[in-house]
C-alpha positions in Angstrom: 7.0 -29.3 5.8 9.8 -27.5 4.0 13.4 -27.0 5.2 15.0 -23.6 4.7 18.3 -22.1 5.8 18.6 -18.6 7.0 21.6 -16.5 8.1 21.2 -14.1 11.0 23.7 -11.9 12.9 24.9 -12.8 16.4 22.7 -10.2 18.1 19.6 -11.5 16.4 20.5 -15.1 17.2 21.0 -14.1 20.9 17.6 -12.4 20.9 16.0 -15.5 19.3 17.6 -17.7 22.0 16.3 -15.3 24.8 12.9 -15.6 23.2 13.1 -19.4 23.3 14.2 -19.3 27.0 11.3 -16.9 27.8 8.6 -18.8 26.0 9.7 -22.4 26.4 9.8 -23.0 22.7 11.3 -26.5 22.0 13.7 -25.3 19.2 14.8 -22.4 17.1 12.6 -23.7 14.3 9.5 -23.7 16.5 10.3 -20.2 17.7 10.9 -18.9 14.2 7.6 -20.4 13.0 5.8 -18.8 15.9 7.4 -15.4 15.3 6.7 -15.6 11.5 3.0 -16.5 12.2 2.7 -13.5 14.5 4.5 -11.2 12.2 2.4 -12.2 9.2 -0.8 -11.9 11.1 0.1 -8.4 12.3 0.6 -7.0 8.8 -2.1 -4.5 7.9 -4.8 -5.9 5.8 -6.6 -3.5 3.4 -8.0 -3.6 -0.1 -5.2 -2.6 -2.4 -7.1 0.3 -3.9 -8.4 1.7 -0.5 -7.3 5.3 0.0 -5.2 5.7 3.1 -2.3 7.4 4.9 0.6 5.2 6.0 3.0 6.0 8.8 6.2 4.2 7.9 8.8 4.1 10.8 12.1 2.3 10.8 15.7 2.6 11.9 18.4 3.1 9.3 22.1 2.4 9.5 23.5 5.4 7.6 26.9 3.7 7.2 25.5 1.0 4.9 26.8 1.8 1.4 24.5 4.2 -0.6 21.5 3.5 1.7 21.6 7.1 3.0 21.0 8.3 -0.6 18.7 5.5 -1.8 16.1 6.0 0.9 15.6 9.8 0.3 15.6 9.1 -3.5 12.9 6.5 -2.9 10.7 9.2 -1.3 11.5 11.6 -4.1 10.5 9.0 -6.7 7.1 9.0 -4.9 6.8 12.7 -4.4 3.1 12.5 -5.1 2.6 10.1 -2.2 5.3 11.3 0.3 3.6 13.8 2.6 6.4 14.3 5.2 9.5 12.7 6.5 11.5 13.1 9.7 14.9 11.7 10.5 16.2 11.7 14.1 19.9 10.8 14.7 20.3 8.1 17.5 24.0 7.7 17.4 26.9 8.2 15.0 25.5 5.9 12.3 21.9 5.2 13.2 18.7 7.3 12.8 15.1 6.6 13.3 13.1 7.8 10.3 9.3 8.3 10.0 7.7 8.9 6.6 4.0 9.8 6.1 2.7 8.5 2.8 -0.7 8.8 1.1 -2.4 6.8 -1.7 -3.9 3.4 -2.3 -3.1 0.9 0.5 -1.4 -1.4 -2.0 1.1 1.3 -3.1 1.9 2.4 0.4 2.3 -1.1 1.7 4.5 -2.1 -1.3 6.8 1.0 -0.6 7.1 0.0 3.1 7.8 -3.7 2.4 10.5 -2.9 -0.2 12.1 -0.4 2.2 12.0 -2.9 5.1 13.9 -5.5 3.0 16.9 -3.1 2.5 20.1 -4.1 4.2 20.6 -1.6 7.0 16.9 -0.9 7.6 15.6 -2.4 10.8 12.6 -2.2 13.1 10.2 -1.4 10.3 6.6 -0.7 11.1 3.7 0.3 8.9 0.4 1.7 10.2 -2.4 2.3 7.7 -5.0 4.9 8.4 -8.1 4.4 6.2 -9.6 7.6 4.8 -12.6 8.6 2.6 -12.8 11.5 0.2 -15.9 13.5 0.8 -17.0 16.3 -1.6 -18.6 19.4 -0.1 -20.0 22.6 -1.4 -19.4 25.5 1.0 -17.6 28.8 1.4 -14.6 29.7 3.5 -14.5 33.2 5.1 -15.9 35.7 2.7 -15.3 33.7 -0.4 -17.8 32.3 -2.9 -19.1 28.8 -2.4 -17.1 26.1 -4.1 -16.9 22.4 -4.3 -13.8 20.7 -2.8 -12.8 17.5 -1.2 -12.2 16.8 2.5 -10.5 13.7 3.8 -12.4 11.9 6.6 -10.6 9.3 8.7 -12.5 6.1 8.8 -12.6 3.5 11.6 -11.7 0.7 9.3 -11.2 -0.4 5.7 
């Protein structure tokens, strides 16, 4: 077993202690190991090249230095993958943001994981929606028949 040291803020420490009281964990170490196992097992698993849409949701502390400009710039840097974004103010400094991304699961997951590690970003969640690209030949309205691609949502990767 390895020994590591972590620093957490007072609110998170209080939440950890409440978790310990509620679950009967013997120590903070035991509780953290349990939470880490759960968190790691809840991460979406998908082949890195699998096409998908990702819904990335998180809260952001807009007062953290340059974070309010870095997050939108990160989306602009991925303009070919960022489909839509919504930011809802919660109070004077915090917003909940939702971004819809598309692309290979590995790229979408990497974007979300980097974002979640930013100081000032909390409550990050990533949901992956597997899709397939189906090619069809048909006409719309009075137009000539043509070949184009439709996305089809799949039940799993």
